[in-house]
N, C-alpha and C positions, 0 to 999 in steps of 0.2 A: 518779567515773569514773577508770580508769586513764590514765596519760599516754600520749599517742599518738606513735608514732614517725613523724615527718614524712617520713623517707625512704621509707616504704611507702605514703604517700598519693598517690593519682593525681588530679592537677589536673582531668582530665576528669570525675571524680565530682562535683566542685563545680559544674562547668559544667551537668551534668545536674540537680543539685539546684537550681541557680538557676532553670533553665527549668521544673521541676517545681512550685516555688513560684509561679511566675507561671501556669502553666496548670491546675495541680491535676489533671492527667491524663497517664497514661502515654502513651496514644495521641497526644494532641496534642503531647507533648514529643518523642516519636519522629518525628513528622512535621516539627517544627520544626527539629530538629537533624540530621535525616537519618539516623536509626538505626532499627533494628527496635524493636518493643515489647519483645521478649525482652531485647535488649541494655540498654534503659532499665531495665527491671525488675531485671536482674542488677546494673546500676551502684548502683541504689538499695539493693539488698541488701548490697552491698560496703560502702557508706558507713554503712549501719545498723550493721553488724558493726564497722567502725572506730571510729565514734562512740558506739557502745553506746546507741543511741537509735532508736526506731521512725521519727522523722522524719516521714514522712507515711503516714497509714493510710486505707484506703478506707472512707468512710462514706456509704452511699447510693450515688449515682452519682459522687461526686468524692473526691479525696484531701484529707483534713484534716490540717494540719500539727500537730506537737506543740509544746508550749510551747518546748522547746529550739530546734526548727527555726525558730520565729518569732523567736527571740532572735539566732541566729547568722546568719540570712539578712542581717540589717542590717550584719554585718561582711563577709560573703562578697561582696556585690554591689560594694563599693568596691574590694575587692581584686582582683576579676576585672576591673573597670574599669581599674584601674591597670596591670594586666599586659597587657590588650589595647592600651593607649595606648602602653606602652613598646615592645612588639614589632611594632606595625603600621609597615610601611614608609611613610616620609613621602610618597612619591610616590603612594601610594594614596588619599591623603585627597582627596575631591571633595565640596565642600559640597552640590552637587546631589543626590548619592546617600547621603551619610553619614547614619548613624542614631546618631551618637555623642552621648553625654550630657555637656555641659559643666557644670562646677560652679564657681560664682563666689561668692566670700564678700565681702560688701559691705554697708554700711547700705542700708535700703530707700529709695533715690532712685527714686520712682516713674516720673518722666519718663524717667530713664535706662534703667530696666528695660523700659519700654514701647517706646521707640525701638529698643533693641537687639533685643528680642523680635520686633518688626515686621520688622526687616531679616533676622534670622535665618530667620524663617518664609518670607520671600521667597527667600532664597538657599539655604537648607538646610531645606526643609520637613519633613524626616524627623528632624532633630536636635532635641535638647531641652536646656534650661538649667535647672539647679538653682540658685536664688538662695538663698544661705545666709548666716546671721549669721557675722561673724568671731569665732569662739569663741577660748578661751585656747590651743588647740594648733594654730591655723592655720598657723603656721610649719612645725610638723612635717608637717602634712597637705600643704602645698604641696611640701615636700622629697620626700615620698613619692608624689607624683602623685595624691594623692586630691583635690586641688583644682586647678583650672587657673589661677585668677587671684584676687588678693585686693586689697582697697582698704581702707586705714586711714590715720589721721592721727595724729600726736603721737609716734611711736616714733622715737627719735634714731638707732638703728642696727640694721640687719637681721642676722639670724644668717647665717652663711657658707652659701653654696649657693643664695642667692636673688639674683634681679636685679630692678632696680627701674625705674620711670618717674616721676620727680617732676613733679607738676602745678603749675600756677600757684597761688599763695595765694589764699585766698577771704575775703570779707568777713563779719564777724559781724553778724547782724541779730537783733533781738529781735521776736518775733511774740506777738500777742494777738488776742482777738476784737475786731471793728471797734468795738463799743460798750463795750469794756473801760473802767472807770473810770480806769485809769492814762493813758489817751490824753487825758484833760482837762487833766492837768498833768504831762506826762511829764518825768521827771528823775530824779535820784538818789533822791529821797524815795520815789517811786513804785516804783523799782527795789528798794529795800529793803523796801517795805511789803507787796507782794502776792507770792504764793507762785510759786516757779519750778519748772518741770519740766525734768528732765535725763534724757538717755539715757546709760546705761552699757552698754558692749558686754559686758564681763564684769567680774569683780571686779579681774582684773589688767590689763584694758584699759578704762580709764575714759574718759569724755568728755573730749577734750583741753582743753577750757575748764574750769578748775577752779572750785570753788564760790566762792571768795573772791579774785578777781583784785585785785592791788595791795593785798593786806592787808585790814584792817577797813573801811577806806573805801569799798571796792567790793564788800562782802560781800553776798551775795544769800541769801534763805531758800529753800533747796531742800527742798520738802516732798513731792515725788514723784520717783521715779527708775524708769525702765522700760528694759527690755533690748533694745528695738529702736525704730526711728523710725517703723515703720508705725503709723498711727492718731494720730500727734501732731497733725495738723490737726483731726481730729474732737474730740480731747480739748480742745484750746485753744477751739474753737467752743462748747463746752458748759461752760466752766469760767471762773474767774478766774486761771488759770495764765498766767504769762509763760514764754516758752521762747526761748533764744538759740542760733541755729543758723547754718550756712553758708547763703547765699542760695539755692543750688541745691536745698536740701532741701525748701523749702516755696514757692518763687516761683510755682509752677504751681497751688497749692492755694488761693491767697488768695481768689480770686474765689468759687470753689465753696464754700468754708467761712466766707466772710465774715470774713476775717483782716485785721489791720493790721500794717504793718512799720515798725519804729522803729529809730532808730540807738542802740546801747547807750550810756548815760550814763557809762560807764567805759571806760578804755582797755583793750582786749584784744589781746594779742600774736598774731602770726602763727603758724600751725600748718603742720608739714610734712605735705603731703598727697602720697600716692603709690600707684601700683599696683605690685605685685610678684608674681613667679612663679618657679618652679624653675629654676635655672641648668641642671640635668641635662636638662630638657625644653624648654629655650630654643628649639631648632631644630625642635620638633615642628610639622608644617605646621598641624594642626588648632588647637593652641594658639596659634600665631602669628596665625592667621585670627581666632579669637574675641577675642584681645587687641586686635588692630587695630580691631575693631568697637566694643568696650566703651571703649576709651580715646578713640577719635575722637568717640564720642557724649558722653561725659563732657566733653571738653574743650570741644566746641562748646556743649552746654547749660549748662555753667559760665560761658562768656562771655556766653551770652544772660541767664542769671539775674543776674549782676553788673551788666550793663547795665540790666535791668529795675528792680533794686532799688539803684540808685546814690544818691548822697546826695540828689539832687533829688526822689526819689520816697519818702524815708523821712521819717517824722515825727521831728523834731530835738528833742533835750532842750531844755527851756526854761531860758535863762540864769537866770531867777529861782529856780529850784529846784535848780540844780547848786551843789554845794559851793564 
């Protein structure tokens, strides 16, 4: 395909294309965007000519997308979202009437997600949240306005153009199924003997807890690495894996999945935990609104999890099996 002159591309054509991909109907698209069917057909024809692809073709009673259309719509949608977000006047944001899509990149903290979703449903019933993993280019996505808020631990310095909210440090807790044999004599020997499960966000953003804290003396045998924390409780309940995470990750899953919480028999350092967002969009009213909800929920639930899994409620390592 020949290179396209961006100066000749009408942004409105992409708006029409996005709605067509949703409705698969010229008539429904015309009604949704307030144009005539003829105008929608003309816009599609222009875009076909510029992109040199049929994009959508009538098959039976609906418009079927081409493979190229299926591919580019995944890029077009976040671009249009970002443009709408940047140019929307702040004074026009009203949670009660907003249909905005908020995108939040963070680990799958199920309790946080549930409480944030419930509050958003109450205050902004037409809004949506996309919960995303924190991928390798999360910083660039934040700067470009493609993500509203991200949560990560372990990164010492943020790139320019981002603002942050540092959270209270968390406690490391080792989780296992309730009848795990390690619970019978919990200590450094059990820590070394049984396989560990670890979550890596990406190859470039690994779990901030390294595989071998304090050198060989505290080494653990990591035999499984997964890309997200969703499903960790279920995996632990059905295996001999041990997994060491912040209390907030699994504190509310312990009873449902029959898990036991134990204090790690090795010293683990603290990890910088924070939320961050684009400085350029820091004053966006919608972004400020969703940030306040997420950070408030996280802070409160973090405190509750730490209180639930305090030292008194953890299985302590037996002095007889510690080094």
